[in-house]
PDB file of N, H, CA, C and O in Angstrom:
ATOM      1  N   LEU A   1     102.499  60.459 123.688  1.00  0.00           N
ATOM      2  CA  LEU A   1     103.079  60.344 125.012  1.00  0.00           C
ATOM      3  C   LEU A   1     104.055  61.497 125.243  1.00  0.00           C
ATOM      4  O   LEU A   1     105.226  61.296 125.565  1.00  0.00           O
ATOM      5  N   GLU A   2     103.542  62.688 125.069  1.00  0.00           N
ATOM      6  H   GLU A   2     102.591  62.851 124.807  1.00  0.00           H
ATOM      7  CA  GLU A   2     104.378  63.883 125.110  1.00  0.00           C
ATOM      8  C   GLU A   2     105.112  64.053 126.435  1.00  0.00           C
ATOM      9  O   GLU A   2     106.293  64.400 126.442  1.00  0.00           O
ATOM     10  N   GLU A   3     104.434  63.817 127.553  1.00  0.00           N
ATOM     11  H   GLU A   3     103.474  63.536 127.547  1.00  0.00           H
ATOM     12  CA  GLU A   3     105.088  64.012 128.848  1.00  0.00           C
ATOM     13  C   GLU A   3     106.247  63.046 129.058  1.00  0.00           C
ATOM     14  O   GLU A   3     107.149  63.325 129.847  1.00  0.00           O
ATOM     15  N   GLU A   4     106.231  61.911 128.358  1.00  0.00           N
ATOM     16  H   GLU A   4     105.499  61.685 127.716  1.00  0.00           H
ATOM     17  CA  GLU A   4     107.322  60.942 128.470  1.00  0.00           C
ATOM     18  C   GLU A   4     108.356  61.095 127.352  1.00  0.00           C
ATOM     19  O   GLU A   4     109.373  60.401 127.347  1.00  0.00           O
ATOM     20  N   ARG A   5     108.100  62.000 126.412  1.00  0.00           N
ATOM     21  H   ARG A   5     107.275  62.565 126.416  1.00  0.00           H
ATOM     22  CA  ARG A   5     109.003  62.270 125.288  1.00  0.00           C
ATOM     23  C   ARG A   5     109.254  60.996 124.481  1.00  0.00           C
ATOM     24  O   ARG A   5     110.390  60.637 124.171  1.00  0.00           O
ATOM     25  N   VAL A   6     108.154  60.334 124.156  1.00  0.00           N
ATOM     26  H   VAL A   6     107.231  60.625 124.408  1.00  0.00           H
ATOM     27  CA  VAL A   6     108.174  59.071 123.427  1.00  0.00           C
ATOM     28  C   VAL A   6     107.191  59.183 122.273  1.00  0.00           C
ATOM     29  O   VAL A   6     106.135  59.800 122.412  1.00  0.00           O
ATOM     30  N   VAL A   7     107.532  58.593 121.140  1.00  0.00           N
ATOM     31  H   VAL A   7     108.390  58.091 121.027  1.00  0.00           H
ATOM     32  CA  VAL A   7     106.602  58.527 120.016  1.00  0.00           C
ATOM     33  C   VAL A   7     106.620  57.104 119.453  1.00  0.00           C
ATOM     34  O   VAL A   7     107.681  56.516 119.243  1.00  0.00           O
ATOM     35  N   LEU A   8     105.435  56.573 119.218  1.00  0.00           N
ATOM     36  H   LEU A   8     104.573  57.051 119.388  1.00  0.00           H
ATOM     37  CA  LEU A   8     105.286  55.250 118.621  1.00  0.00           C
ATOM     38  C   LEU A   8     105.178  55.450 117.112  1.00  0.00           C
ATOM     39  O   LEU A   8     104.199  56.018 116.630  1.00  0.00           O
ATOM     40  N   THR A   9     106.178  54.986 116.367  1.00  0.00           N
ATOM     41  H   THR A   9     106.974  54.524 116.759  1.00  0.00           H
ATOM     42  CA  THR A   9     106.229  55.278 114.934  1.00  0.00           C
ATOM     43  C   THR A   9     105.673  54.164 114.059  1.00  0.00           C
ATOM     44  O   THR A   9     105.581  54.326 112.842  1.00  0.00           O
ATOM     45  N   GLY A  10     105.305  53.046 114.651  1.00  0.00           N
ATOM     46  H   GLY A  10     105.380  52.914 115.639  1.00  0.00           H
ATOM     47  CA  GLY A  10     104.732  51.961 113.857  1.00  0.00           C
ATOM     48  C   GLY A  10     105.670  51.541 112.743  1.00  0.00           C
ATOM     49  O   GLY A  10     106.845  51.262 112.980  1.00  0.00           O
ATOM     50  N   ASP A  11     105.144  51.497 111.525  1.00  0.00           N
ATOM     51  H   ASP A  11     104.189  51.723 111.333  1.00  0.00           H
ATOM     52  CA  ASP A  11     105.956  51.129 110.364  1.00  0.00           C
ATOM     53  C   ASP A  11     106.326  52.346 109.522  1.00  0.00           C
ATOM     54  O   ASP A  11     106.564  52.221 108.320  1.00  0.00           O
ATOM     55  N   THR A  12     106.374  53.522 110.147  1.00  0.00           N
ATOM     56  H   THR A  12     106.181  53.623 111.123  1.00  0.00           H
ATOM     57  CA  THR A  12     106.763  54.745 109.441  1.00  0.00           C
ATOM     58  C   THR A  12     108.257  54.979 109.519  1.00  0.00           C
ATOM     59  O   THR A  12     108.910  55.172 108.493  1.00  0.00           O
ATOM     60  N   LEU A  13     108.799  54.966 110.708  1.00  0.00           N
ATOM     61  H   LEU A  13     108.269  54.810 111.541  1.00  0.00           H
ATOM     62  CA  LEU A  13     110.217  55.268 110.919  1.00  0.00           C
ATOM     63  C   LEU A  13     110.827  54.204 111.815  1.00  0.00           C
ATOM     64  O   LEU A  13     110.304  53.889 112.884  1.00  0.00           O
ATOM     65  N   PHE A  14     111.947  53.657 111.354  1.00  0.00           N
ATOM     66  H   PHE A  14     112.372  53.913 110.486  1.00  0.00           H
ATOM     67  CA  PHE A  14     112.695  52.642 112.091  1.00  0.00           C
ATOM     68  C   PHE A  14     114.089  53.185 112.394  1.00  0.00           C
ATOM     69  O   PHE A  14     114.502  54.193 111.821  1.00  0.00           O
ATOM     70  N   ALA A  15     114.800  52.532 113.276  1.00  0.00           N
ATOM     71  H   ALA A  15     114.464  51.713 113.742  1.00  0.00           H
ATOM     72  CA  ALA A  15     116.198  52.873 113.521  1.00  0.00           C
ATOM     73  C   ALA A  15     116.983  52.575 112.250  1.00  0.00           C
ATOM     74  O   ALA A  15     117.177  51.413 111.892  1.00  0.00           O
ATOM     75  N   GLY A  16     117.432  53.621 111.572  1.00  0.00           N
ATOM     76  H   GLY A  16     117.275  54.565 111.862  1.00  0.00           H
ATOM     77  CA  GLY A  16     118.230  53.469 110.364  1.00  0.00           C
ATOM     78  C   GLY A  16     117.457  53.182 109.098  1.00  0.00           C
ATOM     79  O   GLY A  16     118.064  52.907 108.062  1.00  0.00           O
ATOM     80  N   SER A  17     116.149  53.235 109.145  1.00  0.00           N
ATOM     81  H   SER A  17     115.656  53.458 109.986  1.00  0.00           H
ATOM     82  CA  SER A  17     115.363  52.904 107.957  1.00  0.00           C
ATOM     83  C   SER A  17     114.002  53.596 108.021  1.00  0.00           C
ATOM     84  O   SER A  17     113.711  54.347 108.952  1.00  0.00           O
ATOM     85  N   ILE A  18     113.185  53.329 107.018  1.00  0.00           N
ATOM     86  H   ILE A  18     113.422  52.719 106.261  1.00  0.00           H
ATOM     87  CA  ILE A  18     111.818  53.850 106.955  1.00  0.00           C
ATOM     88  C   ILE A  18     110.903  52.720 106.513  1.00  0.00           C
ATOM     89  O   ILE A  18     111.364  51.643 106.135  1.00  0.00           O
ATOM     90  N   GLY A  19     109.613  52.975 106.565  1.00  0.00           N
ATOM     91  H   GLY A  19     109.238  53.849 106.873  1.00  0.00           H
ATOM     92  CA  GLY A  19     108.638  51.981 106.144  1.00  0.00           C
ATOM     93  C   GLY A  19     108.685  51.724 104.648  1.00  0.00           C
ATOM     94  O   GLY A  19     109.161  52.547 103.866  1.00  0.00           O
ATOM     95  N   ARG A  20     108.183  50.572 104.278  1.00  0.00           N
ATOM     96  H   ARG A  20     107.796  49.903 104.913  1.00  0.00           H
ATOM     97  CA  ARG A  20     108.144  50.192 102.866  1.00  0.00           C
ATOM     98  C   ARG A  20     106.951  50.841 102.185  1.00  0.00           C
ATOM     99  O   ARG A  20     105.875  50.972 102.768  1.00  0.00           O
ATOM    100  N   THR A  21     107.164  51.243 100.943  1.00  0.00           N
ATOM    101  H   THR A  21     108.038  51.137 100.469  1.00  0.00           H
ATOM    102  CA  THR A  21     106.069  51.823 100.167  1.00  0.00           C
ATOM    103  C   THR A  21     105.761  50.995  98.925  1.00  0.00           C
ATOM    104  O   THR A  21     104.929  51.387  98.107  1.00  0.00           O
ATOM    105  N   ASP A  22     106.427  49.854  98.783  1.00  0.00           N
ATOM    106  H   ASP A  22     107.103  49.536  99.448  1.00  0.00           H
ATOM    107  CA  ASP A  22     106.199  49.010  97.612  1.00  0.00           C
ATOM    108  C   ASP A  22     105.072  48.002  97.835  1.00  0.00           C
ATOM    109  O   ASP A  22     104.764  47.214  96.941  1.00  0.00           O
ATOM    110  N   LEU A  23     104.468  48.021  98.992  1.00  0.00           N
ATOM    111  H   LEU A  23     104.718  48.661  99.718  1.00  0.00           H
ATOM    112  CA  LEU A  23     103.358  47.123  99.302  1.00  0.00           C
ATOM    113  C   LEU A  23     102.035  47.812  98.972  1.00  0.00           C
ATOM    114  O   LEU A  23     101.994  49.039  98.870  1.00  0.00           O
ATOM    115  N   PRO A  24     100.954  47.048  98.803  1.00  0.00           N
ATOM    116  CA  PRO A  24      99.650  47.671  98.518  1.00  0.00           C
ATOM    117  C   PRO A  24      99.315  48.745  99.553  1.00  0.00           C
ATOM    118  O   PRO A  24      99.440  48.523 100.758  1.00  0.00           O
ATOM    119  N   GLY A  25      98.895  49.896  99.072  1.00  0.00           N
ATOM    120  H   GLY A  25      98.794  50.076  98.094  1.00  0.00           H
ATOM    121  CA  GLY A  25      98.562  51.016  99.945  1.00  0.00           C
ATOM    122  C   GLY A  25      99.747  51.890 100.303  1.00  0.00           C
ATOM    123  O   GLY A  25      99.581  52.929 100.943  1.00  0.00           O
ATOM    124  N   GLY A  26     100.952  51.479  99.897  1.00  0.00           N
ATOM    125  H   GLY A  26     101.087  50.635  99.377  1.00  0.00           H
ATOM    126  CA  GLY A  26     102.143  52.271 100.189  1.00  0.00           C
ATOM    127  C   GLY A  26     102.158  53.563  99.391  1.00  0.00           C
ATOM    128  O   GLY A  26     101.750  53.580  98.229  1.00  0.00           O
ATOM    129  N   ASP A  27     102.617  54.632  99.995  1.00  0.00           N
ATOM    130  H   ASP A  27     102.947  54.619 100.938  1.00  0.00           H
ATOM    131  CA  ASP A  27     102.629  55.943  99.342  1.00  0.00           C
ATOM    132  C   ASP A  27     103.870  56.703  99.810  1.00  0.00           C
ATOM    133  O   ASP A  27     103.923  57.178 100.945  1.00  0.00           O
ATOM    134  N   LEU A  28     104.858  56.815  98.938  1.00  0.00           N
ATOM    135  H   LEU A  28     104.815  56.430  98.016  1.00  0.00           H
ATOM    136  CA  LEU A  28     106.117  57.453  99.298  1.00  0.00           C
ATOM    137  C   LEU A  28     105.924  58.902  99.727  1.00  0.00           C
ATOM    138  O   LEU A  28     106.547  59.343 100.693  1.00  0.00           O
ATOM    139  N   GLU A  29     105.075  59.647  99.031  1.00  0.00           N
ATOM    140  H   GLU A  29     104.569  59.288  98.246  1.00  0.00           H
ATOM    141  CA  GLU A  29     104.877  61.056  99.381  1.00  0.00           C
ATOM    142  C   GLU A  29     104.218  61.203 100.750  1.00  0.00           C
ATOM    143  O   GLU A  29     104.555  62.113 101.507  1.00  0.00           O
ATOM    144  N   GLN A  30     103.292  60.323 101.064  1.00  0.00           N
ATOM    145  H   GLN A  30     103.018  59.585 100.448  1.00  0.00           H
ATOM    146  CA  GLN A  30     102.661  60.365 102.383  1.00  0.00           C
ATOM    147  C   GLN A  30     103.671  60.011 103.469  1.00  0.00           C
ATOM    148  O   GLN A  30     103.685  60.631 104.532  1.00  0.00           O
ATOM    149  N   LEU A  31     104.513  59.017 103.204  1.00  0.00           N
ATOM    150  H   LEU A  31     104.502  58.513 102.340  1.00  0.00           H
ATOM    151  CA  LEU A  31     105.549  58.635 104.161  1.00  0.00           C
ATOM    152  C   LEU A  31     106.518  59.791 104.385  1.00  0.00           C
ATOM    153  O   LEU A  31     106.848  60.123 105.523  1.00  0.00           O
ATOM    154  N   ARG A  32     106.970  60.398 103.293  1.00  0.00           N
ATOM    155  H   ARG A  32     106.701  60.127 102.369  1.00  0.00           H
ATOM    156  CA  ARG A  32     107.891  61.535 103.379  1.00  0.00           C
ATOM    157  C   ARG A  32     107.266  62.674 104.192  1.00  0.00           C
ATOM    158  O   ARG A  32     107.918  63.259 105.056  1.00  0.00           O
ATOM    159  N   SER A  33     106.018  62.976 103.910  1.00  0.00           N
ATOM    160  H   SER A  33     105.488  62.500 103.208  1.00  0.00           H
ATOM    161  CA  SER A  33     105.331  64.048 104.626  1.00  0.00           C
ATOM    162  C   SER A  33     105.188  63.726 106.111  1.00  0.00           C
ATOM    163  O   SER A  33     105.396  64.598 106.955  1.00  0.00           O
ATOM    164  N   SER A  34     104.839  62.500 106.434  1.00  0.00           N
ATOM    165  H   SER A  34     104.669  61.792 105.749  1.00  0.00           H
ATOM    166  CA  SER A  34     104.701  62.106 107.841  1.00  0.00           C
ATOM    167  C   SER A  34     106.014  62.276 108.588  1.00  0.00           C
ATOM    168  O   SER A  34     106.037  62.752 109.723  1.00  0.00           O
ATOM    169  N   ILE A  35     107.105  61.884 107.943  1.00  0.00           N
ATOM    170  H   ILE A  35     107.086  61.498 107.021  1.00  0.00           H
ATOM    171  CA  ILE A  35     108.414  61.978 108.591  1.00  0.00           C
ATOM    172  C   ILE A  35     108.859  63.433 108.713  1.00  0.00           C
ATOM    173  O   ILE A  35     109.245  63.878 109.793  1.00  0.00           O
ATOM    174  N   LEU A  36     108.804  64.169 107.611  1.00  0.00           N
ATOM    175  H   LEU A  36     108.490  63.808 106.733  1.00  0.00           H
ATOM    176  CA  LEU A  36     109.305  65.550 107.628  1.00  0.00           C
ATOM    177  C   LEU A  36     108.396  66.506 108.392  1.00  0.00           C
ATOM    178  O   LEU A  36     108.875  67.341 109.160  1.00  0.00           O
ATOM    179  N   ASP A  37     107.100  66.388 108.187  1.00  0.00           N
ATOM    180  H   ASP A  37     106.711  65.710 107.563  1.00  0.00           H
ATOM    181  CA  ASP A  37     106.171  67.386 108.721  1.00  0.00           C
ATOM    182  C   ASP A  37     105.618  67.051 110.100  1.00  0.00           C
ATOM    183  O   ASP A  37     105.023  67.907 110.756  1.00  0.00           O
ATOM    184  N   LYS A  38     105.809  65.829 110.538  1.00  0.00           N
ATOM    185  H   LYS A  38     106.292  65.134 110.005  1.00  0.00           H
ATOM    186  CA  LYS A  38     105.300  65.450 111.856  1.00  0.00           C
ATOM    187  C   LYS A  38     106.428  64.972 112.773  1.00  0.00           C
ATOM    188  O   LYS A  38     106.693  65.587 113.806  1.00  0.00           O
ATOM    189  N   LEU A  39     107.087  63.884 112.399  1.00  0.00           N
ATOM    190  H   LEU A  39     106.872  63.385 111.560  1.00  0.00           H
ATOM    191  CA  LEU A  39     108.088  63.299 113.295  1.00  0.00           C
ATOM    192  C   LEU A  39     109.298  64.204 113.491  1.00  0.00           C
ATOM    193  O   LEU A  39     109.762  64.369 114.619  1.00  0.00           O
ATOM    194  N   LEU A  40     109.816  64.792 112.416  1.00  0.00           N
ATOM    195  H   LEU A  40     109.439  64.658 111.500  1.00  0.00           H
ATOM    196  CA  LEU A  40     111.017  65.619 112.563  1.00  0.00           C
ATOM    197  C   LEU A  40     110.732  66.985 113.179  1.00  0.00           C
ATOM    198  O   LEU A  40     111.660  67.758 113.419  1.00  0.00           O
ATOM    199  N   LYS A  41     109.477  67.289 113.435  1.00  0.00           N
ATOM    200  H   LYS A  41     108.723  66.661 113.241  1.00  0.00           H
ATOM    201  CA  LYS A  41     109.131  68.511 114.171  1.00  0.00           C
ATOM    202  C   LYS A  41     109.324  68.313 115.677  1.00  0.00           C
ATOM    203  O   LYS A  41     109.347  69.277 116.443  1.00  0.00           O
ATOM    204  N   LEU A  42     109.461  67.049 116.086  1.00  0.00           N
ATOM    205  H   LEU A  42     109.442  66.266 115.464  1.00  0.00           H
ATOM    206  CA  LEU A  42     109.661  66.738 117.505  1.00  0.00           C
ATOM    207  C   LEU A  42     111.107  67.028 117.910  1.00  0.00           C
ATOM    208  O   LEU A  42     112.001  66.993 117.064  1.00  0.00           O
ATOM    209  N   PRO A  43     111.346  67.311 119.186  1.00  0.00           N
ATOM    210  CA  PRO A  43     112.715  67.533 119.661  1.00  0.00           C
ATOM    211  C   PRO A  43     113.583  66.283 119.506  1.00  0.00           C
ATOM    212  O   PRO A  43     113.083  65.158 119.494  1.00  0.00           O
ATOM    213  N   ASP A  44     114.879  66.503 119.389  1.00  0.00           N
ATOM    214  H   ASP A  44     115.285  67.417 119.399  1.00  0.00           H
ATOM    215  CA  ASP A  44     115.836  65.416 119.162  1.00  0.00           C
ATOM    216  C   ASP A  44     115.824  64.349 120.243  1.00  0.00           C
ATOM    217  O   ASP A  44     116.155  63.197 119.964  1.00  0.00           O
ATOM    218  N   ASP A  45     115.455  64.697 121.465  1.00  0.00           N
ATOM    219  H   ASP A  45     115.186  65.633 121.692  1.00  0.00           H
ATOM    220  CA  ASP A  45     115.536  63.712 122.546  1.00  0.00           C
ATOM    221  C   ASP A  45     114.317  62.792 122.641  1.00  0.00           C
ATOM    222  O   ASP A  45     114.274  61.918 123.506  1.00  0.00           O
ATOM    223  N   TYR A  46     113.350  62.973 121.785  1.00  0.00           N
ATOM    224  H   TYR A  46     113.385  63.683 121.082  1.00  0.00           H
ATOM    225  CA  TYR A  46     112.201  62.058 121.784  1.00  0.00           C
ATOM    226  C   TYR A  46     112.664  60.670 121.371  1.00  0.00           C
ATOM    227  O   TYR A  46     113.365  60.516 120.371  1.00  0.00           O
ATOM    228  N   VAL A  47     112.277  59.669 122.133  1.00  0.00           N
ATOM    229  H   VAL A  47     111.707  59.794 122.946  1.00  0.00           H
ATOM    230  CA  VAL A  47     112.601  58.279 121.817  1.00  0.00           C
ATOM    231  C   VAL A  47     111.541  57.753 120.863  1.00  0.00           C
ATOM    232  O   VAL A  47     110.344  57.929 121.093  1.00  0.00           O
ATOM    233  N   ILE A  48     111.989  57.104 119.786  1.00  0.00           N
ATOM    234  H   ILE A  48     112.961  56.961 119.599  1.00  0.00           H
ATOM    235  CA  ILE A  48     111.040  56.472 118.870  1.00  0.00           C
ATOM    236  C   ILE A  48     110.989  54.978 119.167  1.00  0.00           C
ATOM    237  O   ILE A  48     112.008  54.325 119.394  1.00  0.00           O
ATOM    238  N   TYR A  49     109.772  54.471 119.155  1.00  0.00           N
ATOM    239  H   TYR A  49     108.945  55.002 118.970  1.00  0.00           H
ATOM    240  CA  TYR A  49     109.541  53.032 119.284  1.00  0.00           C
ATOM    241  C   TYR A  49     108.812  52.583 118.025  1.00  0.00           C
ATOM    242  O   TYR A  49     107.603  52.779 117.899  1.00  0.00           O
ATOM    243  N   PRO A  50     109.552  51.978 117.088  1.00  0.00           N
ATOM    244  CA  PRO A  50     108.916  51.503 115.862  1.00  0.00           C
ATOM    245  C   PRO A  50     108.091  50.238 116.108  1.00  0.00           C
ATOM    246  O   PRO A  50     108.123  49.659 117.193  1.00  0.00           O
ATOM    247  N   GLY A  51     107.360  49.828 115.086  1.00  0.00           N
ATOM    248  H   GLY A  51     107.334  50.299 114.203  1.00  0.00           H
ATOM    249  CA  GLY A  51     106.541  48.629 115.184  1.00  0.00           C
ATOM    250  C   GLY A  51     107.349  47.377 115.453  1.00  0.00           C
ATOM    251  O   GLY A  51     106.839  46.416 116.028  1.00  0.00           O
ATOM    252  N   HIS A  52     108.606  47.384 115.042  1.00  0.00           N
ATOM    253  H   HIS A  52     109.020  48.165 114.575  1.00  0.00           H
ATOM    254  CA  HIS A  52     109.526  46.283 115.334  1.00  0.00           C
ATOM    255  C   HIS A  52     110.940  46.798 115.180  1.00  0.00           C
ATOM    256  O   HIS A  52     111.171  47.821 114.535  1.00  0.00           O
ATOM    257  N   GLY A  53     111.879  46.094 115.769  1.00  0.00           N
ATOM    258  H   GLY A  53     111.691  45.263 116.293  1.00  0.00           H
ATOM    259  CA  GLY A  53     113.272  46.523 115.742  1.00  0.00           C
ATOM    260  C   GLY A  53     113.598  47.405 116.933  1.00  0.00           C
ATOM    261  O   GLY A  53     112.745  47.670 117.780  1.00  0.00           O
ATOM    262  N   PRO A  54     114.862  47.863 116.987  1.00  0.00           N
ATOM    263  CA  PRO A  54     115.313  48.642 118.144  1.00  0.00           C
ATOM    264  C   PRO A  54     114.724  50.052 118.183  1.00  0.00           C
ATOM    265  O   PRO A  54     114.282  50.588 117.168  1.00  0.00           O
ATOM    266  N   SER A  55     114.730  50.627 119.364  1.00  0.00           N
ATOM    267  H   SER A  55     115.090  50.191 120.189  1.00  0.00           H
ATOM    268  CA  SER A  55     114.325  52.022 119.521  1.00  0.00           C
ATOM    269  C   SER A  55     115.480  52.926 119.092  1.00  0.00           C
ATOM    270  O   SER A  55     116.599  52.464 118.866  1.00  0.00           O
ATOM    271  N   SER A  56     115.190  54.202 118.985  1.00  0.00           N
ATOM    272  H   SER A  56     114.281  54.577 119.169  1.00  0.00           H
ATOM    273  CA  SER A  56     116.190  55.201 118.615  1.00  0.00           C
ATOM    274  C   SER A  56     115.693  56.532 119.158  1.00  0.00           C
ATOM    275  O   SER A  56     114.806  56.563 120.011  1.00  0.00           O
ATOM    276  N   THR A  57     116.253  57.618 118.675  1.00  0.00           N
ATOM    277  H   THR A  57     116.973  57.593 117.982  1.00  0.00           H
ATOM    278  CA  THR A  57     115.735  58.947 119.002  1.00  0.00           C
ATOM    279  C   THR A  57     115.545  59.728 117.713  1.00  0.00           C
ATOM    280  O   THR A  57     116.124  59.399 116.678  1.00  0.00           O
ATOM    281  N   ILE A  58     114.738  60.747 117.791  1.00  0.00           N
ATOM    282  H   ILE A  58     114.267  61.014 118.632  1.00  0.00           H
ATOM    283  CA  ILE A  58     114.538  61.616 116.630  1.00  0.00           C
ATOM    284  C   ILE A  58     115.876  62.208 116.196  1.00  0.00           C
ATOM    285  O   ILE A  58     116.162  62.273 115.001  1.00  0.00           O
ATOM    286  N   GLY A  59     116.693  62.637 117.144  1.00  0.00           N
ATOM    287  H   GLY A  59     116.461  62.584 118.115  1.00  0.00           H
ATOM    288  CA  GLY A  59     117.987  63.243 116.815  1.00  0.00           C
ATOM    289  C   GLY A  59     118.919  62.292 116.094  1.00  0.00           C
ATOM    290  O   GLY A  59     119.563  62.674 115.117  1.00  0.00           O
ATOM    291  N   VAL A  60     118.997  61.053 116.565  1.00  0.00           N
ATOM    292  H   VAL A  60     118.473  60.743 117.358  1.00  0.00           H
ATOM    293  CA  VAL A  60     119.860  60.063 115.907  1.00  0.00           C
ATOM    294  C   VAL A  60     119.369  59.818 114.492  1.00  0.00           C
ATOM    295  O   VAL A  60     120.171  59.767 113.560  1.00  0.00           O
ATOM    296  N   GLU A  61     118.074  59.668 114.319  1.00  0.00           N
ATOM    297  H   GLU A  61     117.422  59.710 115.076  1.00  0.00           H
ATOM    298  CA  GLU A  61     117.540  59.411 112.976  1.00  0.00           C
ATOM    299  C   GLU A  61     117.738  60.625 112.072  1.00  0.00           C
ATOM    300  O   GLU A  61     118.023  60.472 110.884  1.00  0.00           O
ATOM    301  N   ARG A  62     117.593  61.808 112.613  1.00  0.00           N
ATOM    302  H   ARG A  62     117.362  61.933 113.577  1.00  0.00           H
ATOM    303  CA  ARG A  62     117.819  63.034 111.829  1.00  0.00           C
ATOM    304  C   ARG A  62     119.269  63.084 111.321  1.00  0.00           C
ATOM    305  O   ARG A  62     119.519  63.499 110.190  1.00  0.00           O
ATOM    306  N   ARG A  63     120.212  62.661 112.157  1.00  0.00           N
ATOM    307  H   ARG A  63     120.009  62.324 113.076  1.00  0.00           H
ATOM    308  CA  ARG A  63     121.632  62.738 111.797  1.00  0.00           C
ATOM    309  C   ARG A  63     122.129  61.540 110.994  1.00  0.00           C
ATOM    310  O   ARG A  63     122.966  61.706 110.107  1.00  0.00           O
ATOM    311  N   LEU A  64     121.636  60.339 111.284  1.00  0.00           N
ATOM    312  H   LEU A  64     120.956  60.204 112.005  1.00  0.00           H
ATOM    313  CA  LEU A  64     122.269  59.136 110.744  1.00  0.00           C
ATOM    314  C   LEU A  64     121.417  58.296 109.795  1.00  0.00           C
ATOM    315  O   LEU A  64     121.961  57.475 109.057  1.00  0.00           O
ATOM    316  N   ASN A  65     120.122  58.477 109.794  1.00  0.00           N
ATOM    317  H   ASN A  65     119.680  59.144 110.394  1.00  0.00           H
ATOM    318  CA  ASN A  65     119.268  57.648 108.945  1.00  0.00           C
ATOM    319  C   ASN A  65     119.385  58.141 107.498  1.00  0.00           C
ATOM    320  O   ASN A  65     118.985  59.267 107.201  1.00  0.00           O
ATOM    321  N   PRO A  66     119.930  57.312 106.594  1.00  0.00           N
ATOM    322  CA  PRO A  66     120.163  57.777 105.225  1.00  0.00           C
ATOM    323  C   PRO A  66     118.878  58.137 104.484  1.00  0.00           C
ATOM    324  O   PRO A  66     118.894  59.017 103.623  1.00  0.00           O
ATOM    325  N   PHE A  67     117.788  57.486 104.796  1.00  0.00           N
ATOM    326  H   PHE A  67     117.775  56.771 105.495  1.00  0.00           H
ATOM    327  CA  PHE A  67     116.517  57.778 104.133  1.00  0.00           C
ATOM    328  C   PHE A  67     115.954  59.110 104.614  1.00  0.00           C
ATOM    329  O   PHE A  67     115.451  59.898 103.814  1.00  0.00           O
ATOM    330  N   VAL A  68     116.037  59.360 105.896  1.00  0.00           N
ATOM    331  H   VAL A  68     116.446  58.720 106.546  1.00  0.00           H
ATOM    332  CA  VAL A  68     115.586  60.632 106.459  1.00  0.00           C
ATOM    333  C   VAL A  68     116.448  61.765 105.920  1.00  0.00           C
ATOM    334  O   VAL A  68     115.932  62.823 105.559  1.00  0.00           O
ATOM    335  N   ARG A  69     117.745  61.550 105.863  1.00  0.00           N
ATOM    336  H   ARG A  69     118.164  60.690 106.155  1.00  0.00           H
ATOM    337  CA  ARG A  69     118.651  62.588 105.338  1.00  0.00           C
ATOM    338  C   ARG A  69     118.333  62.896 103.876  1.00  0.00           C
ATOM    339  O   ARG A  69     118.369  64.054 103.460  1.00  0.00           O
ATOM    340  N   SER A  70     118.025  61.863 103.104  1.00  0.00           N
ATOM    341  H   SER A  70     117.997  60.923 103.442  1.00  0.00           H
ATOM    342  CA  SER A  70     117.650  62.067 101.706  1.00  0.00           C
ATOM    343  C   SER A  70     116.367  62.894 101.606  1.00  0.00           C
ATOM    344  O   SER A  70     116.276  63.802 100.780  1.00  0.00           O
ATOM    345  N   PHE A  71     115.383  62.583 102.441  1.00  0.00           N
ATOM    346  H   PHE A  71     115.457  61.845 103.112  1.00  0.00           H
ATOM    347  CA  PHE A  71     114.151  63.374 102.465  1.00  0.00           C
ATOM    348  C   PHE A  71     114.458  64.823 102.821  1.00  0.00           C
ATOM    349  O   PHE A  71     113.932  65.743 102.194  1.00  0.00           O
ATOM    350  N   MET A  72     115.311  65.031 103.827  1.00  0.00           N
ATOM    351  H   MET A  72     115.738  64.283 104.336  1.00  0.00           H
ATOM    352  CA  MET A  72     115.660  66.383 104.254  1.00  0.00           C
ATOM    353  C   MET A  72     116.394  67.128 103.144  1.00  0.00           C
ATOM    354  O   MET A  72     116.122  68.304 102.900  1.00  0.00           O
ATOM    355  N   ASP A  73     117.320  66.452 102.470  1.00  0.00           N
ATOM    356  H   ASP A  73     117.541  65.497 102.668  1.00  0.00           H
ATOM    357  CA  ASP A  73     118.066  67.078 101.375  1.00  0.00           C
ATOM    358  C   ASP A  73     117.144  67.447 100.224  1.00  0.00           C
ATOM    359  O   ASP A  73     117.297  68.514  99.629  1.00  0.00           O
ATOM    360  N   SER A  74     116.189  66.583  99.901  1.00  0.00           N
ATOM    361  H   SER A  74     116.065  65.716 100.385  1.00  0.00           H
ATOM    362  CA  SER A  74     115.272  66.873  98.797  1.00  0.00           C
ATOM    363  C   SER A  74     114.369  68.047  99.146  1.00  0.00           C
ATOM    364  O   SER A  74     113.974  68.801  98.257  1.00  0.00           O
ATOM    365  N   ARG A  75     114.041  68.214 100.396  1.00  0.00           N
ATOM    366  H   ARG A  75     114.362  67.601 101.118  1.00  0.00           H
ATOM    367  CA  ARG A  75     113.210  69.337 100.822  1.00  0.00           C
ATOM    368  C   ARG A  75     113.972  70.652 100.650  1.00  0.00           C
ATOM    369  O   ARG A  75     113.376  71.669 100.297  1.00  0.00           O
ATOM    370  N   LYS A  76     115.300  70.641 100.900  1.00  0.00           N
ATOM    371  H   LYS A  76     115.785  69.815 101.187  1.00  0.00           H
ATOM    372  CA  LYS A  76     116.120  71.847 100.752  1.00  0.00           C
ATOM    373  C   LYS A  76     116.155  72.315  99.307  1.00  0.00           C
ATOM    374  O   LYS A  76     116.199  73.515  99.036  1.00  0.00           O
ATOM    375  N   VAL A  77     116.137  71.362  98.377  1.00  0.00           N
ATOM    376  H   VAL A  77     116.101  70.387  98.597  1.00  0.00           H
ATOM    377  CA  VAL A  77     116.203  71.690  96.952  1.00  0.00           C
ATOM    378  C   VAL A  77     114.906  72.321  96.487  1.00  0.00           C
ATOM    379  O   VAL A  77     114.913  73.200  95.624  1.00  0.00           O
ATOM    380  N   LEU A  78     113.786  71.877  97.055  1.00  0.00           N
ATOM    381  H   LEU A  78     113.780  71.163  97.755  1.00  0.00           H
ATOM    382  CA  LEU A  78     112.483  72.395  96.646  1.00  0.00           C
ATOM    383  C   LEU A  78     112.345  73.768  97.160  1.00  0.00           C
ATOM    384  O   LEU A  78     111.319  74.410  96.937  1.00  0.00           O
TER     385      LEU A  78
END
């Protein structure tokens, strides 16, 4: 929904959290890649609508989501 600056994140990215990878089929590296290489490439003003829970924006999650920040920090080290 590019013209509306909205992204449906399903169970990948939540307000203040990320999807679980401890369930069958869960893959931490795939989740990390989806967040870093796809979602965080979007502008900060894009609104995220997760599969459940409150909406947020890419910018808020980039700045305040501890899991996203950890992924970003680990990418800097590599």
